[in-house]
N, C-alpha and C positions, 0 to 999 in steps of 0.2 A: 473599543479602543483597538488599534492595530499596531502590532509590533512586527516590523519586517526588516530583515537584513541588517541588523545591528547587534551589538553586544547585548545579550538579553540579561535583564536583572531578574534572576529566577526567584529571589526572595520576594520582591514586589509582585511579580506575576503570579506566584503561588497564592498570595493573599487574594489577589483579584480573581484567581481561578475559583477559590472557595466561595467568594462573594457571589460569583456568577452562578455556581452550582446550586447554592441554597435558595436562589430566587425561584427555581423551578422544581416543584415536587416530582414531576415526571419528565425525565430527559431521554430523548431518543438519540442513541449513539449509532450513527449510520456509516457503514463501510461502503464507499463508492468504488466501483470497479472490482477487480479480483481480490478476494480476501487473502492477502499475503501475510506472512508472519509479523511484519512490522505493524500493519494495521490491526491485526488480531490481538497482538500483545498490548498495544496501546489502548485499544478499545476496552479490553478486560480490566486493565489497571484503572482506567477512568470510571468504569462501572463500580469497582470496589471503592474508589474514592467517593463517588456519589453516595454509596450506601453508608460510608463512615460519617457523612454529614446529613443523613436523613432524606436524601433524594433517591428516587427509584430510577436507576439507569437501565435501559433495555437496548441490547445490541442487535441490529438488523444488518443483514447482507443479502441483497437480491440475487447474488451469484454464489453458488456453492464452491467450496475449495475443490481443486482438481488434482493437484500434485499429491502423491502418497505421503510425502513429508509433511505437508500442511494438514492433511486429514488426520495424521497421527498426532500432531501437536494439539489439534482441537479435541480429539477423543481422549487422549491420555491426560491432558491438563483440564479436561472437563470445562472447556470454554463455552459459556452459555450464549451461543449465537443463534438467532432465528434466521434461517436461510429462506427468506421469502420477501415479497414486496410488503410494504407497510400499508395497512388498511385503516382508513378513517383516522389519520394522524391527529386531526384537531380534537377528536373525541378522547383519544387515549394519551396524548402527550402535550406538554406545555411549551416545549422548545426542542431544538435538535442540535446535535454536535457532529462535526465532520473531522475525521482524523486521517492524515496521510493521503491527502488528495489536494490538488492545486485549487479546485473550485468547490464552493459550498452549495452550488445550485443543485437541487434535487426536484425533478418534475413531480408535481402534485403534493409537494411538501413545502417548498420554499415560499409559496404564496399563501400557505395556510397557517404556519406557525413560525415564530422567529428563530433565527440561527443564533444560539447563545455562545457557541464556542467553535473555533477552528484552530487546530494545531497541525502544522505541516512542515516538511523540510524540502519541498520542491521549490523550483523557481517561482517566485510570487507572480500571480496573474493579475489581470485587470478586473478584479471582482467588483461588481456593482451591487451585490446583495449586502444589506447591512449585517454586520456581525458584532455582537456585543463584546466579545474578547477574542482577538485573533493573535495567535503566537506563531509566526511563520518566518523561517530563515533557511536559506540554502547552505549555511555555513556548517551544518552538521550532517552526519551520514544517515540518520534515521529519525523518524518521529518518536520512536521509543526513547531515544536519547533525551529529547526535550522533556518528555513526561517523567522520566527517571529523575532529572534534575529538579523538576517541580515537586515531585514527591519527597526528594531529599530535603528540599527547603521546608517542607511541611513536617519533617521529622517522622515520616511514615516508617513503621517497622515492617520489614519484609519477613519476619520470622513466622507469623501464622501461616498455615497451609495455603489458603487462597492467595496470599501475597507471594508465597514462594512459587506458586504456579504462574503468577503474573511475571515474576522476575525471570523465570525460565523462558516464557513466551517472548518477553522483550529482549532477552539476551539473543535468542535465535533470530528475532527481528533485526537487531543490529547486525548480526553476523551475515544474514542474507543480503541486507541492503547495502552493506559495505564490501560485498564480494569477499567474504571470509576475512574481514577486518583489513583488507588491503587498502581500502580507501577511508578507513576510520581515522578521524582527527583527534586532537587533544580532548575536546569536549566529549566525544564518543568514548574514549578510553576512560575518562573520569567516571562516566555513567557505568561502564562495564565493571570498573573496580568496586563501585558502590554495591552493585547487585550480585557480583560473582559468588560471595559466600552462600547465597540462597538458591543458586541455580542447580537444577537436577542434571548433572553431567551425564549420568547413565542414559537418560532419555535423549539428550542431545546427540550422544554417540549412536544410539539406535536409529535416530532420524537420519543421520548421515549415512548409515549403512543400508538404507532402503534402496532397492533397485528401481529404475524407471520402468513403467509398464512397457510391454512389447510394442504397443501402438505408438508410444512416444519415440522409441528407438527407430521405428520405421520412418518417422518424420525427420529424425537426424539424417538418415540415409537419403531421403528426398532432398533435404537441404544441401547436402554435399553434391548430389547429382545436378542440382539446378543452380548452383552458385555462379555468379558472374562477378568478376573482379575488374574494377575500373580504378586505375591508379592505386590508392591505398584504401579504397572502399570495396567491401564485399556485400553483395545484395543477393538474396535468395528467397524464392517463393516455395512454400511447402504444400500448396494446393488446398483442398478442403480439409477442415479439422473440426471434430465435434467439440462442443463447448466444454465438455468435461476434461478435455486435454489442452485447452487454449493456453494454459500457462507454459506449455512446452515451447511456444514461440519465443518467449524471453530467454528461456533456458538454452535454446539452440543458439540464440544471439550471443549469449555469454561464451558458449563453446567455440563458435566460429571466430570470435574476436581474438582468440588465442593464437591464430595463425600468424606466422612471421610476416612482417611488413604490412599487416592490416591494421589500420587506425580506426576504421568505422565498419561495423557490421549491421546490416538491416535485414531482418527476417520478417516476412509477411505471409499471411494465410487467410483463407475465407472461413470464418467461424460460423458453423451451422447452429443458429439459435433456434428457439421454439418458433417455428413458422416464420423464420427470417434469416437473413444473411448479413454478416458484418465483416468488412475488411479490417483486419487487425495487424498492425505493424509495430515491431519493437526495434528500437535503435540502441546500439551499444558503441561506446568509443573509449579509446585510451587517452585521447587528447583532452586535457582538462580545460583548454582554451576554446574548444568548440562549443558554442552555445546551442545545444540541442533544442532548448525550449524555443528560441527564436526561429530556428530552422523548421521545427514542426508546426509552429503557429502560422508559418507562411504556406504550409500545405493545407492545414485545416485547423479550425478553432477547437475541434473535438480531440484534443490531445495536449500533451505538455511534457516537460522533462525536468530533471535535476541534473547535477553534474554526473557525467558518464552514462546516464540511462534515460530513455524516453520512450514514448509510445503514442500511437493515435488509433482511433477507430472511426470508420466511415460506414454509415448504413447503406446496404446494397439491396434492400428489400425489393426494389423495382426489377431486379433480375430473377426473383424467386420462381417465376413461371416460365423462364426461358427454356425452350425445349432442349437446347444443347447445353448440358451442364458445364462442360469444360470451356 
């Protein structure tokens, strides 16, 4: 069943969520793309919910966290994420779930086991893969918001320690995905009110006080040096960037968007993967009427967006042996 871009009935969907979970004794919870706070918090809450109903939930992320803030959240909240590719999914898992990503397609997994669950807040895409339960709307600021409302409908208590950790992770997820609550809507604030009594404020404050690594600050400098302004668009390339610093691309986009008279900021770089190259671009806008998802889909299908933010990646492996690096 697919629920897209409509007022969601969380009471009914919560029941369907439990019915879906208990069908599969072993559920693979897969984080696509960079493991940001929203995806991490939502994945951990889903794992705890699985355990409450007798299902074994396992979180995988093929990419490791790169920002110091995200690394601290994972470490201090003891989020059980396996940072590696999934091996032999058919042998170890009965189905998989995707949170906080527009598409549920996963190479070497989607054709092996069914997709049981998709929860997301991005612009809905033209997904062709069957999904047993899909809860997707662009009318909220984060995926964690949706999960909190589902948990509230199930009368989950956030008082036990693991659930407090989940509350803290999801709070930070909502905060980051709504740009410090600037773009948080009524449904987001309702979710925040529900989990706020259980959030570790001291940890959140520590995370905000962490400085960016010197390498990331150098990319900020390069972005300022390379920026091109066309009307109210600002575009900047930061050159080559190691995969451990790739999240800096979006952070720099957020920073450049603050310039006066700039409505759209685009920051791109060449991310050096293991024996490969990827063009990674982040879009940021102040204009809520600009459909970034449609714009990005015209550039490449390998990307997408929600309101105010978007990104795409293009494989450039065919340049890897080029003698002139620049």
